[in-house]
C-alpha atoms as a printed R data frame, in Angstrom:
    type eleno elety resid chain resno        x       y       z
1   ATOM     1    CA   UNK     A     1 -112.328 -15.392   4.784
2   ATOM     2    CA   UNK     A     2 -115.029 -17.599   3.120
3   ATOM     3    CA   UNK     A     3 -113.791 -18.712  -0.654
4   ATOM     4    CA   UNK     A     4 -115.998 -20.223  -3.482
5   ATOM     5    CA   UNK     A     5 -115.007 -22.300  -6.567
6   ATOM     6    CA   UNK     A     6 -116.538 -24.473  -9.138
7   ATOM     7    CA   UNK     A     7 -114.352 -27.068 -10.667
8   ATOM     8    CA   UNK     A     8 -116.869 -27.171 -13.811
9   ATOM     9    CA   UNK     A     9 -114.675 -24.236 -14.892
10  ATOM    10    CA   UNK     A    10 -112.023 -26.522 -16.364
11  ATOM    11    CA   UNK     A    11 -114.706 -27.579 -18.968
12  ATOM    12    CA   UNK     A    12 -113.633 -24.038 -20.717
13  ATOM    13    CA   UNK     A    13 -110.097 -24.534 -22.095
14  ATOM    14    CA   UNK     A    14 -109.653 -22.371 -24.683
15  ATOM    15    CA   UNK     A    15 -106.920 -23.286 -27.490
16  ATOM    16    CA   UNK     A    16 -106.608 -20.537 -29.800
17  ATOM    17    CA   UNK     A    17 -104.743 -17.559 -28.892
18  ATOM    18    CA   UNK     A    18 -103.056 -14.693 -31.405
19  ATOM    19    CA   UNK     A    19 -100.058 -12.710 -30.433
20  ATOM    20    CA   UNK     A    20  -98.647  -9.915 -32.764
21  ATOM    21    CA   UNK     A    21 -100.220 -12.091 -35.500
22  ATOM    22    CA   UNK     A    22  -98.860 -15.296 -34.540
23  ATOM    23    CA   UNK     A    23 -100.659 -18.223 -32.602
24  ATOM    24    CA   UNK     A    24 -100.041 -19.241 -29.559
25  ATOM    25    CA   UNK     A    25 -101.443 -21.253 -26.784
26  ATOM    26    CA   UNK     A    26 -103.809 -19.626 -24.860
27  ATOM    27    CA   UNK     A    27 -102.378 -18.157 -21.457
28  ATOM    28    CA   UNK     A    28 -106.089 -18.409 -20.114
29  ATOM    29    CA   UNK     A    29 -106.176 -22.065 -19.264
30  ATOM    30    CA   UNK     A    30 -107.562 -24.155 -16.639
31  ATOM    31    CA   UNK     A    31 -104.045 -24.634 -14.788
32  ATOM    32    CA   UNK     A    32 -104.040 -20.790 -13.502
33  ATOM    33    CA   UNK     A    33 -107.211 -21.641 -11.418
34  ATOM    34    CA   UNK     A    34 -105.621 -24.824  -9.857
35  ATOM    35    CA   UNK     A    35 -102.370 -22.204  -9.018
36  ATOM    36    CA   UNK     A    36 -104.645 -20.136  -7.301
37  ATOM    37    CA   UNK     A    37 -106.688 -22.656  -5.439
38  ATOM    38    CA   UNK     A    38 -103.504 -24.133  -4.207
39  ATOM    39    CA   UNK     A    39 -102.060 -21.033  -2.901
40  ATOM    40    CA   UNK     A    40 -105.681 -20.428  -0.968
41  ATOM    41    CA   UNK     A    41 -105.618 -24.129   0.024
42  ATOM    42    CA   UNK     A    42 -101.721 -23.397   1.412
43  ATOM    43    CA   UNK     A    43 -103.105 -20.318   3.327
44  ATOM    44    CA   UNK     A    44 -105.619 -22.131   5.078
45  ATOM    45    CA   UNK     A    45 -108.797 -21.170   2.933
46  ATOM    46    CA   UNK     A    46 -111.384 -23.803   3.018
47  ATOM    47    CA   UNK     A    47 -113.083 -23.496  -0.617
48  ATOM    48    CA   UNK     A    48 -116.873 -23.948  -0.619
49  ATOM    49    CA   UNK     A    49 -118.845 -24.827  -3.746
50  ATOM    50    CA   UNK     A    50 -121.254 -22.300  -5.282
51  ATOM    51    CA   UNK     A    51 -125.183 -22.217  -4.953
52  ATOM    52    CA   UNK     A    52 -126.960 -22.003  -8.530
53  ATOM    53    CA   UNK     A    53 -128.809 -18.405  -8.901
54  ATOM    54    CA   UNK     A    54 -130.845 -19.154 -12.161
55  ATOM    55    CA   UNK     A    55 -130.300 -17.205 -15.177
56  ATOM    56    CA   UNK     A    56 -132.139 -14.305 -13.822
57  ATOM    57    CA   UNK     A    57 -129.290 -12.316 -12.010
58  ATOM    58    CA   UNK     A    58 -127.143 -12.918 -15.278
59  ATOM    59    CA   UNK     A    59 -130.091 -11.435 -17.539
60  ATOM    60    CA   UNK     A    60 -130.056  -8.139 -15.130
61  ATOM    61    CA   UNK     A    61 -126.387  -7.638 -16.912
62  ATOM    62    CA   UNK     A    62 -126.565  -9.287 -19.916
63  ATOM    63    CA   UNK     A    63 -128.939  -8.735 -22.888
64  ATOM    64    CA   UNK     A    64 -131.312 -11.667 -23.746
65  ATOM    65    CA   UNK     A    65 -129.973 -12.072 -27.312
66  ATOM    66    CA   UNK     A    66 -126.220 -12.234 -26.479
67  ATOM    67    CA   UNK     A    67 -127.225 -14.852 -23.895
68  ATOM    68    CA   UNK     A    68 -128.953 -16.950 -26.445
69  ATOM    69    CA   UNK     A    69 -125.936 -16.576 -28.792
70  ATOM    70    CA   UNK     A    70 -123.750 -17.825 -25.860
71  ATOM    71    CA   UNK     A    71 -126.216 -21.029 -25.691
72  ATOM    72    CA   UNK     A    72 -126.689 -21.877 -29.103
73  ATOM    73    CA   UNK     A    73 -123.822 -20.755 -31.083
74  ATOM    74    CA   UNK     A    74 -121.611 -23.816 -30.795
75  ATOM    75    CA   UNK     A    75 -124.211 -26.077 -32.496
76  ATOM    76    CA   UNK     A    76 -124.969 -23.779 -35.122
77  ATOM    77    CA   UNK     A    77 -121.267 -23.150 -35.960
78  ATOM    78    CA   UNK     A    78 -120.712 -26.903 -35.834
79  ATOM    79    CA   UNK     A    79 -123.401 -27.347 -38.153
80  ATOM    80    CA   UNK     A    80 -121.878 -25.227 -40.798
81  ATOM    81    CA   UNK     A    81 -119.493 -28.250 -41.884
82  ATOM    82    CA   UNK     A    82 -115.753 -27.876 -41.871
83  ATOM    83    CA   UNK     A    83 -115.745 -25.301 -39.044
84  ATOM    84    CA   UNK     A    84 -113.048 -24.935 -36.067
85  ATOM    85    CA   UNK     A    85 -113.676 -26.810 -32.950
86  ATOM    86    CA   UNK     A    86 -114.052 -23.375 -31.166
87  ATOM    87    CA   UNK     A    87 -115.795 -20.207 -32.528
88  ATOM    88    CA   UNK     A    88 -113.361 -17.612 -33.439
89  ATOM    89    CA   UNK     A    89 -114.724 -14.647 -35.533
90  ATOM    90    CA   UNK     A    90 -112.852 -13.151 -38.620
91  ATOM    91    CA   UNK     A    91 -114.984 -10.087 -39.225
92  ATOM    92    CA   UNK     A    92 -115.654  -7.748 -36.539
93  ATOM    93    CA   UNK     A    93 -117.987  -4.700 -37.448
94  ATOM    94    CA   UNK     A    94 -117.970  -1.223 -36.400
95  ATOM    95    CA   UNK     A    95 -120.991  -1.406 -34.601
96  ATOM    96    CA   UNK     A    96 -121.837   2.301 -34.453
97  ATOM    97    CA   UNK     A    97 -122.127   2.224 -38.014
98  ATOM    98    CA   UNK     A    98 -123.511  -1.138 -38.739
99  ATOM    99    CA   UNK     A    99 -127.082  -1.305 -40.034
100 ATOM   100    CA   UNK     A   100 -128.558  -4.967 -38.974
101 ATOM   101    CA   UNK     A   101 -128.297  -7.989 -36.642
102 ATOM   102    CA   UNK     A   102 -127.206 -11.247 -39.016
103 ATOM   103    CA   UNK     A   103 -129.132 -14.414 -39.305
104 ATOM   104    CA   UNK     A   104 -125.703 -16.219 -40.068
105 ATOM   105    CA   UNK     A   105 -123.524 -17.590 -37.012
106 ATOM   106    CA   UNK     A   106 -120.624 -16.019 -38.678
107 ATOM   107    CA   UNK     A   107 -121.808 -12.819 -38.344
108 ATOM   108    CA   UNK     A   108 -123.557 -13.113 -35.202
109 ATOM   109    CA   UNK     A   109 -119.824 -13.984 -33.862
110 ATOM   110    CA   UNK     A   110 -118.442 -11.180 -35.370
111 ATOM   111    CA   UNK     A   111 -120.988  -9.026 -33.340
112 ATOM   112    CA   UNK     A   112 -120.937 -10.285 -30.069
113 ATOM   113    CA   UNK     A   113 -117.046 -11.311 -30.190
114 ATOM   114    CA   UNK     A   114 -115.158  -8.121 -29.674
115 ATOM   115    CA   UNK     A   115 -111.770  -9.993 -30.641
116 ATOM   116    CA   UNK     A   116 -110.134 -13.413 -31.276
117 ATOM   117    CA   UNK     A   117 -108.873 -13.629 -27.527
118 ATOM   118    CA   UNK     A   118 -112.430 -15.365 -26.610
119 ATOM   119    CA   UNK     A   119 -112.802 -18.524 -28.297
120 ATOM   120    CA   UNK     A   120 -116.112 -19.762 -27.749
121 ATOM   121    CA   UNK     A   121 -116.174 -23.676 -27.260
122 ATOM   122    CA   UNK     A   122 -119.233 -26.124 -26.446
123 ATOM   123    CA   UNK     A   123 -119.290 -26.031 -23.052
124 ATOM   124    CA   UNK     A   124 -118.043 -22.404 -22.486
125 ATOM   125    CA   UNK     A   125 -121.700 -21.210 -21.586
126 ATOM   126    CA   UNK     A   126 -122.002 -23.241 -18.614
127 ATOM   127    CA   UNK     A   127 -118.278 -22.681 -17.463
128 ATOM   128    CA   UNK     A   128 -119.179 -18.949 -17.282
129 ATOM   129    CA   UNK     A   129 -122.505 -19.419 -15.749
130 ATOM   130    CA   UNK     A   130 -120.601 -21.322 -13.124
131 ATOM   131    CA   UNK     A   131 -118.289 -18.702 -12.475
132 ATOM   132    CA   UNK     A   132 -121.041 -16.066 -12.369
133 ATOM   133    CA   UNK     A   133 -122.462 -18.552  -9.562
134 ATOM   134    CA   UNK     A   134 -118.936 -18.231  -7.504
135 ATOM   135    CA   UNK     A   135 -119.353 -14.574  -7.960
136 ATOM   136    CA   UNK     A   136 -123.116 -14.583  -6.641
137 ATOM   137    CA   UNK     A   137 -122.426 -16.933  -3.942
138 ATOM   138    CA   UNK     A   138 -119.875 -14.836  -2.642
139 ATOM   139    CA   UNK     A   139 -121.822 -11.619  -2.933
140 ATOM   140    CA   UNK     A   140 -124.380 -13.429  -0.901
141 ATOM   141    CA   UNK     A   141 -122.094 -14.334   1.843
142 ATOM   142    CA   UNK     A   142 -121.195 -10.281   2.033
143 ATOM   143    CA   UNK     A   143 -124.813  -9.645   2.470
144 ATOM   144    CA   UNK     A   144 -125.584 -12.225   4.958
145 ATOM   145    CA   UNK     A   145 -122.786 -10.412   7.091
146 ATOM   146    CA   UNK     A   146 -119.416 -11.770   5.984
147 ATOM   147    CA   UNK     A   147 -116.487  -8.772   6.344
148 ATOM   148    CA   UNK     A   148 -115.354  -9.920   2.886
149 ATOM   149    CA   UNK     A   149 -115.743 -12.995   0.491
150 ATOM   150    CA   UNK     A   150 -113.573 -14.294  -2.379
151 ATOM   151    CA   UNK     A   151 -114.887 -15.703  -5.529
152 ATOM   152    CA   UNK     A   152 -112.300 -17.644  -7.615
153 ATOM   153    CA   UNK     A   153 -114.134 -17.211 -11.332
154 ATOM   154    CA   UNK     A   154 -112.755 -18.803 -14.181
155 ATOM   155    CA   UNK     A   155 -113.464 -17.704 -17.002
156 ATOM   156    CA   UNK     A   156 -112.848 -13.916 -15.828
157 ATOM   157    CA   UNK     A   157 -115.453 -11.390 -16.878
158 ATOM   158    CA   UNK     A   158 -114.286  -7.734 -16.617
159 ATOM   159    CA   UNK     A   159 -113.632  -7.471 -20.305
160 ATOM   160    CA   UNK     A   160 -117.576  -8.551 -21.368
161 ATOM   161    CA   UNK     A   161 -119.836  -5.741 -22.289
162 ATOM   162    CA   UNK     A   162 -123.826  -6.362 -21.775
163 ATOM   163    CA   UNK     A   163 -123.768  -8.125 -25.303
164 ATOM   164    CA   UNK     A   164 -120.096  -8.958 -26.330
165 ATOM   165    CA   UNK     A   165 -117.513 -11.109 -25.061
166 ATOM   166    CA   UNK     A   166 -113.774 -10.298 -25.272
167 ATOM   167    CA   UNK     A   167 -110.761 -10.622 -23.753
168 ATOM   168    CA   UNK     A   168 -110.791 -14.226 -22.408
169 ATOM   169    CA   UNK     A   169 -114.179 -12.853 -20.780
170 ATOM   170    CA   UNK     A   170 -117.940 -13.960 -21.745
171 ATOM   171    CA   UNK     A   171 -120.149 -13.228 -18.522
172 ATOM   172    CA   UNK     A   172 -118.791 -10.112 -16.560
173 ATOM   173    CA   UNK     A   173 -118.684 -11.665 -13.041
174 ATOM   174    CA   UNK     A   174 -118.033  -8.546 -11.292
175 ATOM   175    CA   UNK     A   175 -120.723  -6.646 -12.896
176 ATOM   176    CA   UNK     A   176 -123.210  -9.735 -12.287
177 ATOM   177    CA   UNK     A   177 -122.143  -9.102  -8.126
178 ATOM   178    CA   UNK     A   178 -122.122  -5.634  -8.216
179 ATOM   179    CA   UNK     A   179 -125.770  -5.754  -9.928
180 ATOM   180    CA   UNK     A   180 -127.129  -8.100  -7.358
181 ATOM   181    CA   UNK     A   181 -125.708  -6.231  -4.357
182 ATOM   182    CA   UNK     A   182 -127.488  -3.001  -5.677
183 ATOM   183    CA   UNK     A   183 -130.775  -4.702  -5.030
184 ATOM   184    CA   UNK     A   184 -129.712  -4.044  -1.497
185 ATOM   185    CA   UNK     A   185 -128.103  -0.942  -1.457
186 ATOM   186    CA   UNK     A   186 -128.602   2.540  -2.926
187 ATOM   187    CA   UNK     A   187 -124.843   2.652  -3.527
188 ATOM   188    CA   UNK     A   188 -122.292  -0.007  -5.117
189 ATOM   189    CA   UNK     A   189 -118.645   0.482  -6.167
190 ATOM   190    CA   UNK     A   190 -116.417  -1.555  -8.487
191 ATOM   191    CA   UNK     A   191 -112.775  -1.340  -7.817
192 ATOM   192    CA   UNK     A   192 -110.920  -3.112 -10.570
193 ATOM   193    CA   UNK     A   193 -107.011  -3.801 -10.009
194 ATOM   194    CA   UNK     A   194 -106.401  -5.946 -12.864
195 ATOM   195    CA   UNK     A   195 -103.360  -5.280 -15.242
196 ATOM   196    CA   UNK     A   196 -106.046  -4.658 -18.183
197 ATOM   197    CA   UNK     A   197 -108.809  -1.739 -17.981
198 ATOM   198    CA   UNK     A   198 -112.313  -3.496 -17.204
199 ATOM   199    CA   UNK     A   199 -113.769  -1.874 -19.954
200 ATOM   200    CA   UNK     A   200 -117.001  -4.226 -20.043
201 ATOM   201    CA   UNK     A   201 -117.505  -3.172 -16.492
202 ATOM   202    CA   UNK     A   202 -117.164   0.575 -17.340
203 ATOM   203    CA   UNK     A   203 -119.418  -0.113 -20.422
204 ATOM   204    CA   UNK     A   204 -122.113  -1.617 -18.435
205 ATOM   205    CA   UNK     A   205 -122.332   0.836 -15.570
206 ATOM   206    CA   UNK     A   206 -121.798   3.917 -17.840
207 ATOM   207    CA   UNK     A   207 -124.869   5.803 -17.656
208 ATOM   208    CA   UNK     A   208 -125.243   4.332 -14.062
209 ATOM   209    CA   UNK     A   209 -125.108   7.256 -11.030
210 ATOM   210    CA   UNK     A   210 -125.787   4.275  -8.361
211 ATOM   211    CA   UNK     A   211 -122.948   2.093  -9.232
212 ATOM   212    CA   UNK     A   212 -119.297   3.367  -9.311
213 ATOM   213    CA   UNK     A   213 -116.562   1.984 -11.543
214 ATOM   214    CA   UNK     A   214 -112.657   2.764 -10.902
215 ATOM   215    CA   UNK     A   215 -109.914   0.884 -12.543
216 ATOM   216    CA   UNK     A   216 -106.363   1.094 -12.245
217 ATOM   217    CA   UNK     A   217 -104.627  -0.315 -15.071
218 ATOM   218    CA   UNK     A   218 -101.826  -0.235 -17.633
219 ATOM   219    CA   UNK     A   219 -101.986   2.578 -19.991
220 ATOM   220    CA   UNK     A   220 -104.443   1.447 -22.529
221 ATOM   221    CA   UNK     A   221 -102.504   3.742 -25.161
222 ATOM   222    CA   UNK     A   222  -99.648   0.836 -25.389
223 ATOM   223    CA   UNK     A   223 -101.917  -2.173 -23.863
224 ATOM   224    CA   UNK     A   224 -105.002  -3.740 -24.222
225 ATOM   225    CA   UNK     A   225 -107.837  -3.493 -24.399
226 ATOM   226    CA   UNK     A   226 -106.365  -0.160 -26.060
227 ATOM   227    CA   UNK     A   227 -109.743   1.714 -27.015
228 ATOM   228    CA   UNK     A   228 -111.085   2.070 -23.474
229 ATOM   229    CA   UNK     A   229 -109.225   2.706 -20.166
230 ATOM   230    CA   UNK     A   230 -108.700   6.376 -20.795
231 ATOM   231    CA   UNK     A   231 -108.458   8.990 -17.753
232 ATOM   232    CA   UNK     A   232 -111.232  11.441 -19.553
233 ATOM   233    CA   UNK     A   233 -113.777   8.563 -19.659
234 ATOM   234    CA   UNK     A   234 -116.425   9.853 -16.702
235 ATOM   235    CA   UNK     A   235 -119.783   8.003 -17.599
236 ATOM   236    CA   UNK     A   236 -122.451   9.949 -19.313
237 ATOM   237    CA   UNK     A   237 -126.026  10.723 -18.373
238 ATOM   238    CA   UNK     A   238 -127.033   9.823 -14.656
239 ATOM   239    CA   UNK     A   239 -123.479   8.018 -14.728
240 ATOM   240    CA   UNK     A   240 -121.461  11.142 -15.364
241 ATOM   241    CA   UNK     A   241 -118.559  11.321 -12.886
242 ATOM   242    CA   UNK     A   242 -119.507   7.703 -11.379
243 ATOM   243    CA   UNK     A   243 -116.314   6.274 -13.569
244 ATOM   244    CA   UNK     A   244 -112.681   6.990 -12.639
245 ATOM   245    CA   UNK     A   245 -109.825   5.769 -14.877
246 ATOM   246    CA   UNK     A   246 -106.370   5.474 -13.325
247 ATOM   247    CA   UNK     A   247 -103.830   4.264 -16.060
248 ATOM   248    CA   UNK     A   248 -100.412   3.534 -15.292
249 ATOM   249    CA   UNK     A   249  -97.276   4.016 -17.349
250 ATOM   250    CA   UNK     A   250  -95.740   0.282 -18.235
251 ATOM   251    CA   UNK     A   251  -93.391  -1.114 -15.582
252 ATOM   252    CA   UNK     A   252  -95.115   0.783 -12.873
253 ATOM   253    CA   UNK     A   253  -94.530  -0.973  -9.628
254 ATOM   254    CA   UNK     A   254  -95.671  -1.224  -6.091
255 ATOM   255    CA   UNK     A   255  -95.594   2.609  -4.896
256 ATOM   256    CA   UNK     A   256  -96.957   3.893  -8.293
257 ATOM   257    CA   UNK     A   257  -99.892   1.511  -8.115
258 ATOM   258    CA   UNK     A   258 -100.488   2.148  -4.293
259 ATOM   259    CA   UNK     A   259 -100.246   5.937  -4.796
260 ATOM   260    CA   UNK     A   260 -102.927   5.551  -7.683
261 ATOM   261    CA   UNK     A   261 -105.100   3.266  -4.919
262 ATOM   262    CA   UNK     A   262 -105.118   6.348  -2.719
263 ATOM   263    CA   UNK     A   263 -106.808   8.295  -5.388
264 ATOM   264    CA   UNK     A   264 -109.334   5.605  -5.839
265 ATOM   265    CA   UNK     A   265 -109.971   5.684  -2.353
266 ATOM   266    CA   UNK     A   266 -110.473   9.374  -2.094
267 ATOM   267    CA   UNK     A   267 -113.078   8.865  -4.869
268 ATOM   268    CA   UNK     A   268 -114.783   6.020  -3.021
269 ATOM   269    CA   UNK     A   269 -115.270   8.105   0.659
270 ATOM   270    CA   UNK     A   270 -116.829  10.743  -1.593
271 ATOM   271    CA   UNK     A   271 -119.253   8.202  -3.285
272 ATOM   272    CA   UNK     A   272 -120.017   6.271  -0.014
273 ATOM   273    CA   UNK     A   273 -121.130   2.920  -1.227
274 ATOM   274    CA   UNK     A   274 -122.595   0.466   1.181
275 ATOM   275    CA   UNK     A   275 -120.654  -2.656  -0.515
276 ATOM   276    CA   UNK     A   276 -117.328  -2.734  -2.865
277 ATOM   277    CA   UNK     A   277 -116.889  -5.575  -5.413
278 ATOM   278    CA   UNK     A   278 -113.053  -5.986  -6.153
279 ATOM   279    CA   UNK     A   279 -112.215  -7.302  -9.834
280 ATOM   280    CA   UNK     A   280 -109.158  -8.870  -8.449
281 ATOM   281    CA   UNK     A   281 -106.365  -8.950 -11.255
282 ATOM   282    CA   UNK     A   282 -103.185 -10.367 -10.541
283 ATOM   283    CA   UNK     A   283 -101.589 -10.058 -13.354
284 ATOM   284    CA   UNK     A   284  -99.833  -6.856 -12.535
285 ATOM   285    CA   UNK     A   285  -97.690  -8.953 -10.767
286 ATOM   286    CA   UNK     A   286  -93.921  -8.528 -12.022
287 ATOM   287    CA   UNK     A   287  -93.795 -12.396 -12.451
288 ATOM   288    CA   UNK     A   288  -96.789 -12.575 -14.967
289 ATOM   289    CA   UNK     A   289  -96.557 -13.573 -18.657
290 ATOM   290    CA   UNK     A   290  -97.795 -10.306 -19.673
291 ATOM   291    CA   UNK     A   291  -95.320  -8.100 -18.398
292 ATOM   292    CA   UNK     A   292  -97.440  -4.926 -18.158
293 ATOM   293    CA   UNK     A   293  -96.862  -3.728 -14.827
294 ATOM   294    CA   UNK     A   294  -94.303  -4.864 -11.796
295 ATOM   295    CA   UNK     A   295  -96.045  -5.479  -8.432
296 ATOM   296    CA   UNK     A   296  -94.345  -7.564  -5.812
297 ATOM   297    CA   UNK     A   297  -95.815 -10.254  -3.667
298 ATOM   298    CA   UNK     A   298  -95.350  -7.489  -0.832
299 ATOM   299    CA   UNK     A   299  -97.147  -5.119  -3.303
300 ATOM   300    CA   UNK     A   300  -99.848  -7.336  -3.411
301 ATOM   301    CA   UNK     A   301  -99.927  -7.577   0.338
302 ATOM   302    CA   UNK     A   302 -100.015  -3.734   0.677
303 ATOM   303    CA   UNK     A   303 -102.731  -3.481  -1.947
304 ATOM   304    CA   UNK     A   304 -104.982  -5.902   0.180
305 ATOM   305    CA   UNK     A   305 -104.135  -3.633   3.214
306 ATOM   306    CA   UNK     A   306 -105.387  -0.742   1.339
307 ATOM   307    CA   UNK     A   307 -108.418  -2.234  -0.138
308 ATOM   308    CA   UNK     A   308 -109.346  -3.560   3.553
309 ATOM   309    CA   UNK     A   309 -108.383  -0.153   4.902
310 ATOM   310    CA   UNK     A   310 -111.208   1.421   3.131
311 ATOM   311    CA   UNK     A   311 -113.871  -0.663   5.683
312 ATOM   312    CA   UNK     A   312 -116.222  -1.717   3.168
313 ATOM   313    CA   UNK     A   313 -117.939  -5.158   2.812
314 ATOM   314    CA   UNK     A   314 -115.955  -6.460   0.072
315 ATOM   315    CA   UNK     A   315 -116.524  -9.076  -2.652
316 ATOM   316    CA   UNK     A   316 -113.526  -9.878  -4.223
317 ATOM   317    CA   UNK     A   317 -113.955 -11.407  -7.914
318 ATOM   318    CA   UNK     A   318 -110.905 -13.040  -9.487
319 ATOM   319    CA   UNK     A   319 -110.213 -11.648 -12.944
320 ATOM   320    CA   UNK     A   320 -106.695 -12.067 -14.834
321 ATOM   321    CA   UNK     A   321 -103.648 -13.555 -13.233
322 ATOM   322    CA   UNK     A   322 -101.965 -16.062 -15.667
323 ATOM   323    CA   UNK     A   323  -99.426 -18.864 -14.514
324 ATOM   324    CA   UNK     A   324  -96.035 -18.097 -12.730
325 ATOM   325    CA   UNK     A   325  -94.097 -19.399  -9.604
326 ATOM   326    CA   UNK     A   326  -95.749 -16.775  -7.233
327 ATOM   327    CA   UNK     A   327  -99.605 -16.677  -8.835
328 ATOM   328    CA   UNK     A   328 -100.918 -18.700  -5.616
329 ATOM   329    CA   UNK     A   329  -98.582 -16.778  -3.286
330 ATOM   330    CA   UNK     A   330  -99.876 -13.279  -4.599
331 ATOM   331    CA   UNK     A   331 -103.507 -14.224  -4.110
332 ATOM   332    CA   UNK     A   332 -102.851 -15.356  -0.486
333 ATOM   333    CA   UNK     A   333 -100.941 -11.953   0.256
334 ATOM   334    CA   UNK     A   334 -103.997  -9.924  -1.025
335 ATOM   335    CA   UNK     A   335 -106.465 -12.211   1.370
336 ATOM   336    CA   UNK     A   336 -104.126 -12.423   3.982
337 ATOM   337    CA   UNK     A   337 -104.697  -8.297   4.925
338 ATOM   338    CA   UNK     A   338 -108.827  -9.681   5.305
339 ATOM   339    CA   UNK     A   339 -108.137 -11.771   8.197
C-alpha cells in the first residue's frame, strides 16, 4: 500500500493539556507519529512525501475567516505581551446566542477554539496544512487507481469543524479528503473508527446528502466530545439520514466493535459510495492511554479486514492513537488486511 508522510508535523508540539482541571503533558506529541512511521517501515511499507495542493482544497471545507485566524493568531497573541507561547482560550462562547464576532484576539481564540485541547503555536497552521496535503496525496493515489492508500496525518483532524478547532485538531484532514473525492463522484462516505466521535466531520457534512458520515466510538454520554455523537443524530435538510452514529459502552472489546461495523457496512452498502475515507483512530486500543475501549491487535486486524471487505477504493487517514508499545503494530495490523 502506498503510504504518505510529512516530517514537518514535528514543528507542532503542543505543551498544554488539562485533565480533570490539572495541567498534564499532551498526549498528541510528535513521538506518536514516529511510532506509527516505525510500525509502517517494519511492516515493509515505503513512506512517500506528499505533493502540495495549495489552499483551495482546504478552503472547500473550512471558512476563510477561520483559516485567517489560524494563520494570523500567533503573531496577534504574541503582540499582547505577557502572553503564553501557545494560544489557549479562557473564554468559549455559546455561539448559538453570541451577538457578534470580536476584534480582540482573545475573543477570536474563544470563537474558533472549542476547548483547551487544541493549543495553537507559531508552527501549528503550517503543520496542519502539511497534514491536509498528506491526506490529499493519498486521495489522489486512490483516484489514480490505487485500491487503497494511507495518510499518516499529524496533527489529526476529525474534531475540527468548518470554523473551529478542538480536541487536538485544526484542519479536518478526513473531511478535506472526502470533499476532494466528491469532485469526482456523486457519493463518498467517511467511516470514523476512532475512539472519539468525529464531531467535526459530522458537522461539516451535516446538511450534505452526497457524503455519508458514520462514526463508531465510545459513548459520548461518558466520553469526549460529550455533546455530539449520539445515536439520534441523523443529519438535517438534504443530509437527513446520511449521518449514522454507533456509540459503544466504555470498555467494549473486539466483538462489540466488529458488531457495530456490521451495522456500518449495511448502511454503506445501502448508500453505495464510489469512494471511502476511513478516519483511522488507533486509540480504541486496550493499551491506549485514554483507556476508553479495549481493542486488541488481532481486533485491529479484523477491523481492517472488515473495511477491506467493503470492496471500496479507500483512503485511510490517521486520526488518534497515542503512545503505547503496540501503536505501530496496531497500524500494521489494519493495513495488512489491504495487502
